[in-house]
Structures are given as C-alpha cells and as structure tokens.
N, C-alpha and C positions, 0 to 999 in steps of 0.2 A: 681096140679097147680104149685107146686115147681118144679116138674120134667120137666114140659113144659118150664119153665123159664131157668132151668139149661141146657136143650138141646139147646135152642136158643143161650145162652151165649157160650156154647161149640162150636157150629158151627161158631159163629162169630169170636171166637178166632182162630179157624182152618183156616178160610178164610183170616185172617190177615197174610201177608207175614212176613218172618223172618226179612227182612230189616225194615219193618214198625214197628215191635215189638222193634227192636234195637233202632230205632230213637225215638220211643215213650218213651222208658225207659231212653234214654240219654237226651231227651229234645230238643226243637227246636234250642236253641242257639248252641248246640254241632254240629248239622247237618249243620248249617250255617257256622261254622268254618271250617268244613270238606270241604265244597264246595269252600269256599274262598281260602283255602290253595291249593286245587287242581287247581283252576283257575289260581292262581298266578304262580304255577309251569309251567302250560301250556303256559301262556303268556310269561314268562321269557325265555322259551326254543324255542319259535316260530321262531325267526330270526336265531339263530344258526342252528336249524334243517332245516329251509328253505335253508340256504346257503350250508349246508352239502349235502342235497339231490339234490339241483338244481343249484349248483355253475356254472357248464359249460353252463346250459340253460341260466342263467342270463348273463354270459360273452358273449356268442354267440349272444343273443338277443341285447345286448348293441352294439355289433360290427355292426350288420345289421342296427340298428337304426341310428348309426353314419353315415354309408354309405348313407342311404336314406336321412339323413339330409344334407349331402354334396351335393347330387344331387338336392334337393329342393332349397338350397341356391344358387346353380349355376344357376338354371333357374330363380330364383327370382331376383338375382343381375345381371344376364347377363354376368357373368364372362366367359371369353374365355381363355382356357388354351393353352399354346404353345406346350406342350408335356406331355404325360402320362407315369407314372412309376407305375409298379405293384410289390408289394412284396407278395409272396406266400410261406409260410413255416410254421413251427411248433411254431413260436413265435408270441405272441399277441402284435401288435404294433399300434393298432388303436389310443391309447391315445397320441402317439408321432408322428403321421403322419404329423402334422403341422410343427414339427421340421425337418422332412425329407424334406418337401416342401421348407422350408426356406434354407436348405443347397443346394438343387438342384437349387433353384432360383438364387443363387449367380453365377452359371455357365451356366444358360440357356440363350438362345437368345430370342429376341422379334420377334417371327415368324409372328404373325398376325398383327403386326404394330399398336397395341393399346397403345403403350408407356409403357407397363408393362411386366414383366417376371413372368409368372405363370406356375408352374409345378403341375399337378394334380397327387397326390399320393393316390393309393388305396391299400388295403391289404386284404388278406384272410388267415385264419388259416387252414393249412392242415398238418396232422400228419401221420406218418407211424403207423403200427399196434403196434409196440413196444413202440413208443412215446405215443400212446393213453393209453396203459395199464399202463405206468409209471405215466401219468397225472391223470388217474382215481384212481390209488392206491387202487384197489379192490372195489371201490364204484360202484355198479351196475347202479345207476342213471347217474353217470358221464360217464360210459362206453357207455350207450345208447345214451346220449346226444352227445358225441364225435363221435360216429359212424354215427349218422344222420347228424351232422355238417360236417363231412368229405365228405359225399356224396354230400351235398349242395355246399360245397366249391369247390370240384372238378368240378362240373357242371358249377359253376360260372367261374372258371379258364378256362375251355374249351370254354365257350361262349365268354370270353374276347379275348382269343387267336384267335378264329375263326372270330370274328368281326373286328379285326385289330385296335381296339381303343387304344391299349397299344403297344408302340414300345420298351420301355426299361423294362426289367424284372430283379428283384432280387428274385432268386428261391432257394429252397432246392434242393439238388442233385437229389432226386427221381422224382420231378416234371420236372426238367430239362431233365432227361433221356427220359421222355414220349414225349417231344416236341423238342428234340435237333436238329432235322432236319429243324425246322422252323427258326432257328437263323442264323444270318450272321457270316461269318468267321471273326475273330478279326483282322487278318492281312489285309484282304481286306478293312476293315473299317478304320483302323489306318494308313495303308500304310507301316507298318513294323510289324515284328513278336515280340510280347512281350516276356520277359524272361520266361523261363520255371517255375520259382518260382511263377510267376503271373498267368500263364495259368492253368486252370483246364482241358480244352479241346481246340481244335482249335477255337471253337465258344463260349467259356465261360471263364470268368475272375474270379479269386478268389477275390471277392469284399473286404473282410476284410484285404487283403494283400495290397490294394491300399493306398497311402498316403491320398487320399480323404476320405476314410472311417475312417482312424485314426484321421483325422483333426476334425471331428464332433462327440461329445460325444453321440449324439442320436443313432448313428449306433452301439454303444457298445452292445446294446441289441440283435442285430442280431446274429444268430449262426455263428460260425467260418467257416462253410462249405458253406455259402451263395455264390451263383455264380451270376455274372452280365452278362446279355445277351442282344442282340439287335435284333429286328425283323423288317427289313425294306423291306422285299420281299412281304409282304402281299398287294394284289391289292387294298383292301379297305382303306388302310392308305393313306391319302392325301400326295402329294409330299412335301408340306411345313412341315408337321409333321415329315416325314421321315428325312428331312434335319435337323430339330431341334433336333431330337433324335440322329442323327449322331454327331452333334456338342456337345451335352451334354455328350454322351458316350465317345467321344474323350477327352473332358475336364476332365472327371472323371479319365480315365486311365492315362492321361498324367500329372495330377496334381502332383506337387512335393512340399512337405512341406519345409518351410524355416528353 
C-alpha cells in the first residue's frame, strides 16, 4: 500500500515542470512580482522600440497622410490654385509647406480671377543610395522603409511630371538630370541670361543663391544644391497656369533684397 502511494507521488512530482516547482517554492506573490516587473519593462520600452524600428515608416506615412489631407480639403473647400510648385529631394519639408506657400503667394498672380492668390506646394522625399544609407544609419528597418519609399516617391514624381499639373519645380540635382530636357531655357523665360553664379545649367537656377530664397527663413531647410526649374512646354498644362508659372518664376529670379 505504501509502495503504491510512493509511486503515485513520485510520478506526480516528475510530471511537475521545473518552472512550476520553482514558482511553487517561491510562492504566488513572487511570481506576480516577476510578471509585473517584466510587463513594466516591456511597456516602458514600447514607444522607443517602435520609433527605432519604424521611424521612417511613421515619417513617410505622415507625409502621405498630409498630402491626402490637402487634396481632401481642396475638394471640400473648392480652393482653386493659381500655380503649382513641387519640391522633390532628400529633405522632409511637409511640416513647413504652408510657409513655402505663403512666401510664393506674395509674388504670385491671381490667374483664375477669384480675387485670391494661392500657390499649391507639394513635396516628395527622394534620396540617393548614399543618402539612404546615411539616413538609415545601419538600421535594417529604416533601409527597407527608405527603399520602398524611394520607389513610391519616384513614381509619384514621374506621374506629376507627365500629368503637367506642376509647372515650377525645386529639385535635387539627381532628379533634375533625369528630366532636364523637360524644362524651359532660363534665358528664354527671363529675356536675359542670368549670371553664371546663379545658373546651374541653361535651364536650371541655383535656388539657394537667389535673394528670394535668402529672404524667407523657411527655405533654409532646403539643401544648398536645390535647383529651380520651370516646365511650360507640357501640352496638358493650361495656358493660364503656364503664364502664372512664368510670372512667379520671373519674380523669384529677379527679386532683389533691400
């Protein structure tokens, strides 16, 4: 009889896991403390880990959300823009696009006759391979996010260029080189040849060298090599928008600080 009981007790103890034995010996309160401390650590590290792993996912998603919000507001309010300006380069400027618009509005004309001057500014982040590696800083999640974002940004840039919705562009040199034949000759637009210090190429102006760019603090964030171009040969661009773009482009280049 005793042997039978001993065998059952022996089997029961063997079936009990090592973790269960440890917790049984320590008591319930100890196990609860362990879980609480562990949970506290996980909760405290959640947001830093999320930002570390998905920083560029969050930034890029916010940029696209802002663009879609602008489009929705435009349709809802019926705002009609006189001219469109696109920035495409490695700098994130979505948060100061309104400042860009205000600066351009000061020099834009009322093309559509609604009594207001409205310049639509859009932006897309596009980086070279070297810029992506520097931004990712060895983080594989950021590298993947930036690679996917770059592909989407370039497609967006191509679509806008082909659609003819944008007449004035502020571009990084690498994007300019891809579409340089689409832009008008600066001398043809201005009626004179700008100084060599101002010219990046016959159809591209060094934007940061203009007094206009120096006048407004919002443009300080743009890279020094940003170029200003104008596309007025696209058939899809309405005549009024082309004229508005030419007037704004001319005002930017000819602006002289007091």
